[in-house]
PyMOL Python script that loads the backbone (N, CA, C, O; Angstrom):
from pymol import cmd

cmd.read_pdbstr("""\
ATOM      1  N   UNK A   1      82.520 116.316  73.680  1.00  0.00           N
ATOM      2  CA  UNK A   1      82.325 116.570  72.269  1.00  0.00           C
ATOM      3  C   UNK A   1      83.458 115.903  71.489  1.00  0.00           C
ATOM      4  O   UNK A   1      84.605 115.889  71.936  1.00  0.00           O
ATOM      5  N   UNK A   2      83.132 115.361  70.336  1.00  0.00           N
ATOM      6  CA  UNK A   2      84.096 114.652  69.509  1.00  0.00           C
ATOM      7  C   UNK A   2      84.630 115.601  68.443  1.00  0.00           C
ATOM      8  O   UNK A   2      83.870 116.347  67.827  1.00  0.00           O
ATOM      9  N   UNK A   3      85.940 115.565  68.233  1.00  0.00           N
ATOM     10  CA  UNK A   3      86.543 116.468  67.257  1.00  0.00           C
ATOM     11  C   UNK A   3      86.745 115.807  65.898  1.00  0.00           C
ATOM     12  O   UNK A   3      87.187 116.461  64.953  1.00  0.00           O
ATOM     13  N   UNK A   4      86.431 114.540  65.790  1.00  0.00           N
ATOM     14  CA  UNK A   4      86.585 113.814  64.541  1.00  0.00           C
ATOM     15  C   UNK A   4      85.337 113.993  63.691  1.00  0.00           C
ATOM     16  O   UNK A   4      84.227 114.091  64.215  1.00  0.00           O
ATOM     17  N   UNK A   5      85.521 114.035  62.382  1.00  0.00           N
ATOM     18  CA  UNK A   5      84.394 114.142  61.457  1.00  0.00           C
ATOM     19  C   UNK A   5      84.419 112.944  60.516  1.00  0.00           C
ATOM     20  O   UNK A   5      85.486 112.437  60.169  1.00  0.00           O
ATOM     21  N   UNK A   6      83.251 112.501  60.113  1.00  0.00           N
ATOM     22  CA  UNK A   6      83.127 111.424  59.145  1.00  0.00           C
ATOM     23  C   UNK A   6      83.511 111.960  57.775  1.00  0.00           C
ATOM     24  O   UNK A   6      83.008 112.998  57.345  1.00  0.00           O
ATOM     25  N   UNK A   7      84.394 111.260  57.097  1.00  0.00           N
ATOM     26  CA  UNK A   7      84.816 111.649  55.754  1.00  0.00           C
ATOM     27  C   UNK A   7      84.205 110.684  54.734  1.00  0.00           C
ATOM     28  O   UNK A   7      83.711 109.616  55.096  1.00  0.00           O
ATOM     29  N   UNK A   8      84.243 111.067  53.481  1.00  0.00           N
ATOM     30  CA  UNK A   8      83.763 110.168  52.439  1.00  0.00           C
ATOM     31  C   UNK A   8      84.647 108.929  52.351  1.00  0.00           C
ATOM     32  O   UNK A   8      84.170 107.847  52.010  1.00  0.00           O
ATOM     33  N   UNK A   9      85.923 109.082  52.656  1.00  0.00           N
ATOM     34  CA  UNK A   9      86.832 107.943  52.667  1.00  0.00           C
ATOM     35  C   UNK A   9      86.409 106.938  53.729  1.00  0.00           C
ATOM     36  O   UNK A   9      86.362 105.734  53.475  1.00  0.00           O
ATOM     37  N   UNK A  10      86.101 107.442  54.922  1.00  0.00           N
ATOM     38  CA  UNK A  10      85.664 106.560  56.002  1.00  0.00           C
ATOM     39  C   UNK A  10      84.311 105.928  55.667  1.00  0.00           C
ATOM     40  O   UNK A  10      84.091 104.748  55.941  1.00  0.00           O
ATOM     41  N   UNK A  11      83.412 106.710  55.078  1.00  0.00           N
ATOM     42  CA  UNK A  11      82.114 106.157  54.687  1.00  0.00           C
ATOM     43  C   UNK A  11      82.297 105.048  53.665  1.00  0.00           C
ATOM     44  O   UNK A  11      81.627 104.019  53.743  1.00  0.00           O
ATOM     45  N   UNK A  12      83.187 105.241  52.717  1.00  0.00           N
ATOM     46  CA  UNK A  12      83.463 104.216  51.719  1.00  0.00           C
ATOM     47  C   UNK A  12      83.946 102.923  52.385  1.00  0.00           C
ATOM     48  O   UNK A  12      83.517 101.827  52.025  1.00  0.00           O
ATOM     49  N   UNK A  13      84.836 103.072  53.351  1.00  0.00           N
ATOM     50  CA  UNK A  13      85.348 101.906  54.087  1.00  0.00           C
ATOM     51  C   UNK A  13      84.228 101.223  54.860  1.00  0.00           C
ATOM     52  O   UNK A  13      84.135  99.996  54.866  1.00  0.00           O
ATOM     53  N   UNK A  14      83.388 102.002  55.502  1.00  0.00           N
ATOM     54  CA  UNK A  14      82.274 101.436  56.266  1.00  0.00           C
ATOM     55  C   UNK A  14      81.269 100.739  55.355  1.00  0.00           C
ATOM     56  O   UNK A  14      80.702  99.713  55.731  1.00  0.00           O
ATOM     57  N   UNK A  15      81.045 101.280  54.169  1.00  0.00           N
ATOM     58  CA  UNK A  15      80.136 100.644  53.222  1.00  0.00           C
ATOM     59  C   UNK A  15      80.653  99.259  52.850  1.00  0.00           C
ATOM     60  O   UNK A  15      79.874  98.316  52.712  1.00  0.00           O
ATOM     61  N   UNK A  16      81.955  99.141  52.689  1.00  0.00           N
ATOM     62  CA  UNK A  16      82.566  97.853  52.361  1.00  0.00           C
ATOM     63  C   UNK A  16      82.473  96.894  53.548  1.00  0.00           C
ATOM     64  O   UNK A  16      82.076  95.740  53.385  1.00  0.00           O
ATOM     65  N   UNK A  17      82.838  97.372  54.746  1.00  0.00           N
ATOM     66  CA  UNK A  17      82.864  96.516  55.929  1.00  0.00           C
ATOM     67  C   UNK A  17      81.474  96.097  56.391  1.00  0.00           C
ATOM     68  O   UNK A  17      81.244  94.922  56.676  1.00  0.00           O
ATOM     69  N   UNK A  18      80.549  97.044  56.467  1.00  0.00           N
ATOM     70  CA  UNK A  18      79.243  96.772  57.061  1.00  0.00           C
ATOM     71  C   UNK A  18      78.228  96.215  56.072  1.00  0.00           C
ATOM     72  O   UNK A  18      77.299  95.508  56.461  1.00  0.00           O
ATOM     73  N   UNK A  19      78.405  96.536  54.784  1.00  0.00           N
ATOM     74  CA  UNK A  19      77.390  96.146  53.816  1.00  0.00           C
ATOM     75  C   UNK A  19      77.942  95.389  52.612  1.00  0.00           C
ATOM     76  O   UNK A  19      77.173  94.917  51.775  1.00  0.00           O
ATOM     77  N   UNK A  20      79.256  95.269  52.516  1.00  0.00           N
ATOM     78  CA  UNK A  20      79.839  94.556  51.394  1.00  0.00           C
ATOM     79  C   UNK A  20      79.736  95.303  50.074  1.00  0.00           C
ATOM     80  O   UNK A  20      79.810  94.695  49.007  1.00  0.00           O
ATOM     81  N   UNK A  21      79.565  96.629  50.142  1.00  0.00           N
ATOM     82  CA  UNK A  21      79.421  97.456  48.947  1.00  0.00           C
ATOM     83  C   UNK A  21      80.719  98.217  48.726  1.00  0.00           C
ATOM     84  O   UNK A  21      81.157  98.979  49.588  1.00  0.00           O
ATOM     85  N   UNK A  22      81.327  98.009  47.575  1.00  0.00           N
ATOM     86  CA  UNK A  22      82.574  98.679  47.257  1.00  0.00           C
ATOM     87  C   UNK A  22      82.295  99.906  46.392  1.00  0.00           C
ATOM     88  O   UNK A  22      81.816  99.801  45.263  1.00  0.00           O
ATOM     89  N   UNK A  23      82.610 101.065  46.955  1.00  0.00           N
ATOM     90  CA  UNK A  23      82.455 102.332  46.241  1.00  0.00           C
ATOM     91  C   UNK A  23      83.692 103.165  46.525  1.00  0.00           C
ATOM     92  O   UNK A  23      84.096 103.310  47.678  1.00  0.00           O
ATOM     93  N   UNK A  24      84.288 103.706  45.488  1.00  0.00           N
ATOM     94  CA  UNK A  24      85.465 104.540  45.645  1.00  0.00           C
ATOM     95  C   UNK A  24      85.080 105.831  46.366  1.00  0.00           C
ATOM     96  O   UNK A  24      84.070 106.453  46.035  1.00  0.00           O
ATOM     97  N   UNK A  25      85.870 106.225  47.333  1.00  0.00           N
ATOM     98  CA  UNK A  25      85.602 107.438  48.110  1.00  0.00           C
ATOM     99  C   UNK A  25      85.541 108.670  47.208  1.00  0.00           C
ATOM    100  O   UNK A  25      84.769 109.593  47.465  1.00  0.00           O
ATOM    101  N   UNK A  26      86.352 108.683  46.157  1.00  0.00           N
ATOM    102  CA  UNK A  26      86.331 109.827  45.225  1.00  0.00           C
ATOM    103  C   UNK A  26      84.994 109.932  44.512  1.00  0.00           C
ATOM    104  O   UNK A  26      84.521 111.030  44.217  1.00  0.00           O
ATOM    105  N   UNK A  27      84.384 108.778  44.236  1.00  0.00           N
ATOM    106  CA  UNK A  27      83.064 108.765  43.604  1.00  0.00           C
ATOM    107  C   UNK A  27      82.021 109.375  44.545  1.00  0.00           C
ATOM    108  O   UNK A  27      81.157 110.140  44.113  1.00  0.00           O
ATOM    109  N   UNK A  28      82.107 109.033  45.826  1.00  0.00           N
ATOM    110  CA  UNK A  28      81.187 109.599  46.813  1.00  0.00           C
ATOM    111  C   UNK A  28      81.377 111.105  46.924  1.00  0.00           C
ATOM    112  O   UNK A  28      80.412 111.861  47.032  1.00  0.00           O
ATOM    113  N   UNK A  29      82.620 111.520  46.896  1.00  0.00           N
ATOM    114  CA  UNK A  29      82.931 112.943  47.037  1.00  0.00           C
ATOM    115  C   UNK A  29      82.493 113.742  45.809  1.00  0.00           C
ATOM    116  O   UNK A  29      82.032 114.877  45.930  1.00  0.00           O
ATOM    117  N   UNK A  30      82.640 113.142  44.636  1.00  0.00           N
ATOM    118  CA  UNK A  30      82.262 113.826  43.398  1.00  0.00           C
ATOM    119  C   UNK A  30      80.751 113.910  43.211  1.00  0.00           C
ATOM    120  O   UNK A  30      80.238 114.851  42.605  1.00  0.00           O
ATOM    121  N   UNK A  31      80.046 112.907  43.743  1.00  0.00           N
ATOM    122  CA  UNK A  31      78.586 112.856  43.571  1.00  0.00           C
ATOM    123  C   UNK A  31      77.916 112.594  44.922  1.00  0.00           C
ATOM    124  O   UNK A  31      77.321 111.536  45.127  1.00  0.00           O
ATOM    125  N   UNK A  32      78.014 113.558  45.844  1.00  0.00           N
ATOM    126  CA  UNK A  32      77.454 113.337  47.177  1.00  0.00           C
ATOM    127  C   UNK A  32      75.928 113.227  47.192  1.00  0.00           C
ATOM    128  O   UNK A  32      75.347 112.775  48.179  1.00  0.00           O
ATOM    129  N   UNK A  33      75.280 113.638  46.104  1.00  0.00           N
ATOM    130  CA  UNK A  33      73.824 113.570  46.038  1.00  0.00           C
ATOM    131  C   UNK A  33      73.317 112.333  45.296  1.00  0.00           C
ATOM    132  O   UNK A  33      72.118 112.203  45.049  1.00  0.00           O
ATOM    133  N   UNK A  34      74.232 111.424  44.941  1.00  0.00           N
ATOM    134  CA  UNK A  34      73.824 110.179  44.288  1.00  0.00           C
ATOM    135  C   UNK A  34      73.093 109.313  45.315  1.00  0.00           C
ATOM    136  O   UNK A  34      73.598 109.114  46.421  1.00  0.00           O
ATOM    137  N   UNK A  35      71.927 108.801  44.970  1.00  0.00           N
ATOM    138  CA  UNK A  35      71.189 107.976  45.925  1.00  0.00           C
ATOM    139  C   UNK A  35      71.978 106.728  46.337  1.00  0.00           C
ATOM    140  O   UNK A  35      72.643 106.096  45.516  1.00  0.00           O
ATOM    141  N   UNK A  36      71.887 106.393  47.614  1.00  0.00           N
ATOM    142  CA  UNK A  36      72.551 105.183  48.100  1.00  0.00           C
ATOM    143  C   UNK A  36      72.112 103.967  47.297  1.00  0.00           C
ATOM    144  O   UNK A  36      72.917 103.071  47.045  1.00  0.00           O
ATOM    145  N   UNK A  37      70.847 103.924  46.894  1.00  0.00           N
ATOM    146  CA  UNK A  37      70.349 102.757  46.160  1.00  0.00           C
ATOM    147  C   UNK A  37      71.099 102.553  44.847  1.00  0.00           C
ATOM    148  O   UNK A  37      71.327 101.413  44.441  1.00  0.00           O
ATOM    149  N   UNK A  38      71.489 103.652  44.169  1.00  0.00           N
ATOM    150  CA  UNK A  38      72.234 103.496  42.916  1.00  0.00           C
ATOM    151  C   UNK A  38      73.670 103.051  43.178  1.00  0.00           C
ATOM    152  O   UNK A  38      74.344 102.543  42.282  1.00  0.00           O
ATOM    153  N   UNK A  39      74.131 103.244  44.409  1.00  0.00           N
ATOM    154  CA  UNK A  39      75.477 102.812  44.788  1.00  0.00           C
ATOM    155  C   UNK A  39      75.485 101.372  45.300  1.00  0.00           C
ATOM    156  O   UNK A  39      76.545 100.802  45.558  1.00  0.00           O
ATOM    157  N   UNK A  40      74.284 100.787  45.444  1.00  0.00           N
ATOM    158  CA  UNK A  40      74.174  99.405  45.900  1.00  0.00           C
ATOM    159  C   UNK A  40      73.972  99.248  47.395  1.00  0.00           C
ATOM    160  O   UNK A  40      74.030  98.132  47.911  1.00  0.00           O
ATOM    161  N   UNK A  41      73.737 100.348  48.103  1.00  0.00           N
ATOM    162  CA  UNK A  41      73.548 100.292  49.557  1.00  0.00           C
ATOM    163  C   UNK A  41      72.063 100.386  49.878  1.00  0.00           C
ATOM    164  O   UNK A  41      71.393 101.346  49.496  1.00  0.00           O
ATOM    165  N   UNK A  42      71.557  99.375  50.587  1.00  0.00           N
ATOM    166  CA  UNK A  42      70.150  99.404  50.979  1.00  0.00           C
ATOM    167  C   UNK A  42      70.012  99.876  52.427  1.00  0.00           C
ATOM    168  O   UNK A  42      71.007 100.158  53.094  1.00  0.00           O
ATOM    169  N   UNK A  43      68.785  99.957  52.898  1.00  0.00           N
ATOM    170  CA  UNK A  43      68.528 100.484  54.243  1.00  0.00           C
ATOM    171  C   UNK A  43      69.145  99.626  55.334  1.00  0.00           C
ATOM    172  O   UNK A  43      69.577 100.151  56.360  1.00  0.00           O
ATOM    173  N   UNK A  44      69.194  98.335  55.134  1.00  0.00           N
ATOM    174  CA  UNK A  44      69.814  97.448  56.121  1.00  0.00           C
ATOM    175  C   UNK A  44      71.320  97.692  56.210  1.00  0.00           C
ATOM    176  O   UNK A  44      71.890  97.680  57.301  1.00  0.00           O
ATOM    177  N   UNK A  45      71.957  97.910  55.074  1.00  0.00           N
ATOM    178  CA  UNK A  45      73.380  98.230  55.062  1.00  0.00           C
ATOM    179  C   UNK A  45      73.664  99.549  55.750  1.00  0.00           C
ATOM    180  O   UNK A  45      74.644  99.679  56.483  1.00  0.00           O
ATOM    181  N   UNK A  46      72.796 100.537  55.510  1.00  0.00           N
ATOM    182  CA  UNK A  46      72.966 101.837  56.150  1.00  0.00           C
ATOM    183  C   UNK A  46      72.766 101.719  57.655  1.00  0.00           C
ATOM    184  O   UNK A  46      73.457 102.381  58.429  1.00  0.00           O
ATOM    185  N   UNK A  47      71.836 100.888  58.066  1.00  0.00           N
ATOM    186  CA  UNK A  47      71.615 100.657  59.494  1.00  0.00           C
ATOM    187  C   UNK A  47      72.861 100.061  60.140  1.00  0.00           C
ATOM    188  O   UNK A  47      73.209 100.417  61.266  1.00  0.00           O
ATOM    189  N   UNK A  48      73.534  99.157  59.433  1.00  0.00           N
ATOM    190  CA  UNK A  48      74.787  98.593  59.933  1.00  0.00           C
ATOM    191  C   UNK A  48      75.868  99.646  60.092  1.00  0.00           C
ATOM    192  O   UNK A  48      76.637  99.608  61.052  1.00  0.00           O
ATOM    193  N   UNK A  49      75.933 100.576  59.166  1.00  0.00           N
ATOM    194  CA  UNK A  49      76.910 101.668  59.239  1.00  0.00           C
ATOM    195  C   UNK A  49      76.588 102.579  60.417  1.00  0.00           C
ATOM    196  O   UNK A  49      77.491 102.995  61.143  1.00  0.00           O
ATOM    197  N   UNK A  50      75.309 102.891  60.612  1.00  0.00           N
ATOM    198  CA  UNK A  50      74.887 103.717  61.748  1.00  0.00           C
ATOM    199  C   UNK A  50      75.305 103.050  63.052  1.00  0.00           C
ATOM    200  O   UNK A  50      75.849 103.707  63.939  1.00  0.00           O
ATOM    201  N   UNK A  51      75.055 101.755  63.173  1.00  0.00           N
ATOM    202  CA  UNK A  51      75.430 101.023  64.379  1.00  0.00           C
ATOM    203  C   UNK A  51      76.928 101.043  64.627  1.00  0.00           C
ATOM    204  O   UNK A  51      77.373 101.211  65.762  1.00  0.00           O
ATOM    205  N   UNK A  52      77.700 100.872  63.574  1.00  0.00           N
ATOM    206  CA  UNK A  52      79.158 100.902  63.701  1.00  0.00           C
ATOM    207  C   UNK A  52      79.635 102.269  64.177  1.00  0.00           C
ATOM    208  O   UNK A  52      80.494 102.358  65.054  1.00  0.00           O
ATOM    209  N   UNK A  53      79.084 103.325  63.606  1.00  0.00           N
ATOM    210  CA  UNK A  53      79.480 104.677  64.008  1.00  0.00           C
ATOM    211  C   UNK A  53      79.068 104.978  65.447  1.00  0.00           C
ATOM    212  O   UNK A  53      79.813 105.624  66.184  1.00  0.00           O
ATOM    213  N   UNK A  54      77.890 104.515  65.845  1.00  0.00           N
ATOM    214  CA  UNK A  54      77.453 104.726  67.227  1.00  0.00           C
ATOM    215  C   UNK A  54      78.383 104.021  68.202  1.00  0.00           C
ATOM    216  O   UNK A  54      78.714 104.564  69.256  1.00  0.00           O
ATOM    217  N   UNK A  55      78.798 102.821  67.855  1.00  0.00           N
ATOM    218  CA  UNK A  55      79.747 102.092  68.711  1.00  0.00           C
ATOM    219  C   UNK A  55      81.114 102.761  68.722  1.00  0.00           C
ATOM    220  O   UNK A  55      81.739 102.885  69.776  1.00  0.00           O
ATOM    221  N   UNK A  56      81.569 103.181  67.583  1.00  0.00           N
ATOM    222  CA  UNK A  56      82.891 103.781  67.446  1.00  0.00           C
ATOM    223  C   UNK A  56      83.013 105.087  68.225  1.00  0.00           C
ATOM    224  O   UNK A  56      84.020 105.325  68.892  1.00  0.00           O
ATOM    225  N   UNK A  57      81.987 105.932  68.137  1.00  0.00           N
ATOM    226  CA  UNK A  57      82.057 107.249  68.748  1.00  0.00           C
ATOM    227  C   UNK A  57      81.276 107.373  70.059  1.00  0.00           C
ATOM    228  O   UNK A  57      81.271 108.434  70.683  1.00  0.00           O
ATOM    229  N   UNK A  58      80.624 106.295  70.468  1.00  0.00           N
ATOM    230  CA  UNK A  58      79.814 106.305  71.696  1.00  0.00           C
ATOM    231  C   UNK A  58      78.812 107.448  71.705  1.00  0.00           C
ATOM    232  O   UNK A  58      78.618 108.114  72.723  1.00  0.00           O
ATOM    233  N   UNK A  59      78.183 107.666  70.570  1.00  0.00           N
ATOM    234  CA  UNK A  59      77.168 108.701  70.410  1.00  0.00           C
ATOM    235  C   UNK A  59      75.977 108.071  69.707  1.00  0.00           C
ATOM    236  O   UNK A  59      76.135 107.376  68.704  1.00  0.00           O
ATOM    237  N   UNK A  60      74.784 108.318  70.237  1.00  0.00           N
ATOM    238  CA  UNK A  60      73.574 107.856  69.558  1.00  0.00           C
ATOM    239  C   UNK A  60      73.266 108.833  68.430  1.00  0.00           C
ATOM    240  O   UNK A  60      73.048 110.022  68.663  1.00  0.00           O
ATOM    241  N   UNK A  61      73.250 108.321  67.218  1.00  0.00           N
ATOM    242  CA  UNK A  61      72.931 109.168  66.073  1.00  0.00           C
ATOM    243  C   UNK A  61      71.424 109.362  65.980  1.00  0.00           C
ATOM    244  O   UNK A  61      70.665 108.502  66.428  1.00  0.00           O
ATOM    245  N   UNK A  62      70.977 110.473  65.407  1.00  0.00           N
ATOM    246  CA  UNK A  62      69.537 110.696  65.250  1.00  0.00           C
ATOM    247  C   UNK A  62      68.906 109.590  64.410  1.00  0.00           C
ATOM    248  O   UNK A  62      69.563 109.002  63.551  1.00  0.00           O
ATOM    249  N   UNK A  63      67.645 109.316  64.660  1.00  0.00           N
ATOM    250  CA  UNK A  63      66.965 108.272  63.882  1.00  0.00           C
ATOM    251  C   UNK A  63      66.921 108.614  62.404  1.00  0.00           C
ATOM    252  O   UNK A  63      66.759 107.726  61.567  1.00  0.00           O
ATOM    253  N   UNK A  64      67.062 109.890  62.073  1.00  0.00           N
ATOM    254  CA  UNK A  64      67.097 110.298  60.666  1.00  0.00           C
ATOM    255  C   UNK A  64      68.309 109.724  59.940  1.00  0.00           C
ATOM    256  O   UNK A  64      68.291 109.624  58.713  1.00  0.00           O
ATOM    257  N   UNK A  65      69.349 109.349  60.656  1.00  0.00           N
ATOM    258  CA  UNK A  65      70.575 108.857  60.025  1.00  0.00           C
ATOM    259  C   UNK A  65      70.300 107.630  59.170  1.00  0.00           C
ATOM    260  O   UNK A  65      70.835 107.505  58.069  1.00  0.00           O
ATOM    261  N   UNK A  66      69.482 106.740  59.665  1.00  0.00           N
ATOM    262  CA  UNK A  66      69.215 105.519  58.904  1.00  0.00           C
ATOM    263  C   UNK A  66      68.224 105.742  57.765  1.00  0.00           C
ATOM    264  O   UNK A  66      67.956 104.829  56.983  1.00  0.00           O
ATOM    265  N   UNK A  67      67.688 106.935  57.674  1.00  0.00           N
ATOM    266  CA  UNK A  67      66.752 107.270  56.596  1.00  0.00           C
ATOM    267  C   UNK A  67      67.385 108.146  55.522  1.00  0.00           C
ATOM    268  O   UNK A  67      66.723 108.501  54.547  1.00  0.00           O
ATOM    269  N   UNK A  68      68.635 108.493  55.684  1.00  0.00           N
ATOM    270  CA  UNK A  68      69.317 109.330  54.695  1.00  0.00           C
ATOM    271  C   UNK A  68      69.322 108.640  53.340  1.00  0.00           C
ATOM    272  O   UNK A  68      69.449 107.419  53.243  1.00  0.00           O
ATOM    273  N   UNK A  69      69.184 109.434  52.316  1.00  0.00           N
ATOM    274  CA  UNK A  69      69.105 108.888  50.953  1.00  0.00           C
ATOM    275  C   UNK A  69      70.395 109.019  50.166  1.00  0.00           C
ATOM    276  O   UNK A  69      70.580 108.320  49.170  1.00  0.00           O
ATOM    277  N   UNK A  70      71.304 109.913  50.597  1.00  0.00           N
ATOM    278  CA  UNK A  70      72.533 110.154  49.844  1.00  0.00           C
ATOM    279  C   UNK A  70      73.738 110.224  50.776  1.00  0.00           C
ATOM    280  O   UNK A  70      73.589 110.489  51.969  1.00  0.00           O
ATOM    281  N   UNK A  71      74.918 109.989  50.240  1.00  0.00           N
ATOM    282  CA  UNK A  71      76.130 110.105  51.053  1.00  0.00           C
ATOM    283  C   UNK A  71      76.318 111.502  51.647  1.00  0.00           C
ATOM    284  O   UNK A  71      76.708 111.633  52.807  1.00  0.00           O
ATOM    285  N   UNK A  72      76.044 112.542  50.864  1.00  0.00           N
ATOM    286  CA  UNK A  72      76.208 113.902  51.359  1.00  0.00           C
ATOM    287  C   UNK A  72      75.291 114.199  52.533  1.00  0.00           C
ATOM    288  O   UNK A  72      75.705 114.800  53.524  1.00  0.00           O
ATOM    289  N   UNK A  73      74.049 113.775  52.414  1.00  0.00           N
ATOM    290  CA  UNK A  73      73.080 113.968  53.492  1.00  0.00           C
ATOM    291  C   UNK A  73      73.524 113.213  54.743  1.00  0.00           C
ATOM    292  O   UNK A  73      73.442 113.739  55.853  1.00  0.00           O
ATOM    293  N   UNK A  74      73.992 111.984  54.560  1.00  0.00           N
ATOM    294  CA  UNK A  74      74.412 111.149  55.681  1.00  0.00           C
ATOM    295  C   UNK A  74      75.636 111.737  56.378  1.00  0.00           C
ATOM    296  O   UNK A  74      75.655 111.857  57.602  1.00  0.00           O
ATOM    297  N   UNK A  75      76.650 112.101  55.609  1.00  0.00           N
ATOM    298  CA  UNK A  75      77.874 112.671  56.193  1.00  0.00           C
ATOM    299  C   UNK A  75      77.547 113.959  56.942  1.00  0.00           C
ATOM    300  O   UNK A  75      78.055 114.178  58.042  1.00  0.00           O
ATOM    301  N   UNK A  76      76.712 114.806  56.365  1.00  0.00           N
ATOM    302  CA  UNK A  76      76.328 116.047  57.029  1.00  0.00           C
ATOM    303  C   UNK A  76      75.608 115.796  58.344  1.00  0.00           C
ATOM    304  O   UNK A  76      75.911 116.434  59.352  1.00  0.00           O
ATOM    305  N   UNK A  77      74.659 114.875  58.338  1.00  0.00           N
ATOM    306  CA  UNK A  77      73.899 114.581  59.549  1.00  0.00           C
ATOM    307  C   UNK A  77      74.799 113.987  60.629  1.00  0.00           C
ATOM    308  O   UNK A  77      74.732 114.389  61.791  1.00  0.00           O
ATOM    309  N   UNK A  78      75.638 113.030  60.242  1.00  0.00           N
ATOM    310  CA  UNK A  78      76.545 112.402  61.214  1.00  0.00           C
ATOM    311  C   UNK A  78      77.508 113.431  61.793  1.00  0.00           C
ATOM    312  O   UNK A  78      77.707 113.475  63.007  1.00  0.00           O
ATOM    313  N   UNK A  79      78.099 114.248  60.952  1.00  0.00           N
ATOM    314  CA  UNK A  79      79.058 115.243  61.440  1.00  0.00           C
ATOM    315  C   UNK A  79      78.394 116.268  62.350  1.00  0.00           C
ATOM    316  O   UNK A  79      79.000 116.720  63.322  1.00  0.00           O
ATOM    317  N   UNK A  80      77.169 116.633  62.046  1.00  0.00           N
ATOM    318  CA  UNK A  80      76.447 117.549  62.914  1.00  0.00           C
ATOM    319  C   UNK A  80      76.205 116.890  64.270  1.00  0.00           C
ATOM    320  O   UNK A  80      76.367 117.535  65.305  1.00  0.00           O
ATOM    321  N   UNK A  81      75.824 115.626  64.276  1.00  0.00           N
ATOM    322  CA  UNK A  81      75.604 114.904  65.534  1.00  0.00           C
ATOM    323  C   UNK A  81      76.890 114.763  66.322  1.00  0.00           C
ATOM    324  O   UNK A  81      76.876 114.871  67.548  1.00  0.00           O
ATOM    325  N   UNK A  82      78.012 114.522  65.638  1.00  0.00           N
ATOM    326  CA  UNK A  82      79.291 114.398  66.341  1.00  0.00           C
ATOM    327  C   UNK A  82      79.729 115.731  66.942  1.00  0.00           C
ATOM    328  O   UNK A  82      80.282 115.771  68.042  1.00  0.00           O
ATOM    329  N   UNK A  83      79.480 116.821  66.218  1.00  0.00           N
ATOM    330  CA  UNK A  83      79.842 118.155  66.723  1.00  0.00           C
ATOM    331  C   UNK A  83      79.005 118.541  67.937  1.00  0.00           C
ATOM    332  O   UNK A  83      79.523 119.073  68.918  1.00  0.00           O
ATOM    333  N   UNK A  84      77.708 118.266  67.859  1.00  0.00           N
ATOM    334  CA  UNK A  84      76.812 118.727  68.918  1.00  0.00           C
ATOM    335  C   UNK A  84      76.621 117.689  70.020  1.00  0.00           C
ATOM    336  O   UNK A  84      76.150 118.015  71.110  1.00  0.00           O
ATOM    337  N   UNK A  85      76.990 116.430  69.732  1.00  0.00           N
ATOM    338  CA  UNK A  85      76.799 115.377  70.717  1.00  0.00           C
ATOM    339  C   UNK A  85      75.354 114.934  70.829  1.00  0.00           C
ATOM    340  O   UNK A  85      74.971 114.287  71.804  1.00  0.00           O
ATOM    341  N   UNK A  86      74.540 115.284  69.821  1.00  0.00           N
ATOM    342  CA  UNK A  86      73.120 114.905  69.834  1.00  0.00           C
ATOM    343  C   UNK A  86      72.852 113.946  68.711  1.00  0.00           C
ATOM    344  O   UNK A  86      71.718 113.499  68.538  1.00  0.00           O
TER     345      UNK A  86
END
""", "prot")
cmd.dss("prot")
cmd.show_as("cartoon", "prot")
cmd.util.cbc("prot")
cmd.orient("prot")
């Protein structure tokens, strides 16, 4: 089981690295229900982030991860998968 959790800061960094989308982590934290599309992140960019996290933590994330619509939903799903190892 992994004891690390995905933070909005880390998600912000991954959005920049994997998708070229610059979003301040504080903005993600203040508006976790803002749609990824309004932040400039499309499904392909989110898929890149999912792949990076799977490689980083050696955990297969649920297929729902790439379908998440908001940062809050994504962080919650990823952290649940990291806690449970599923």
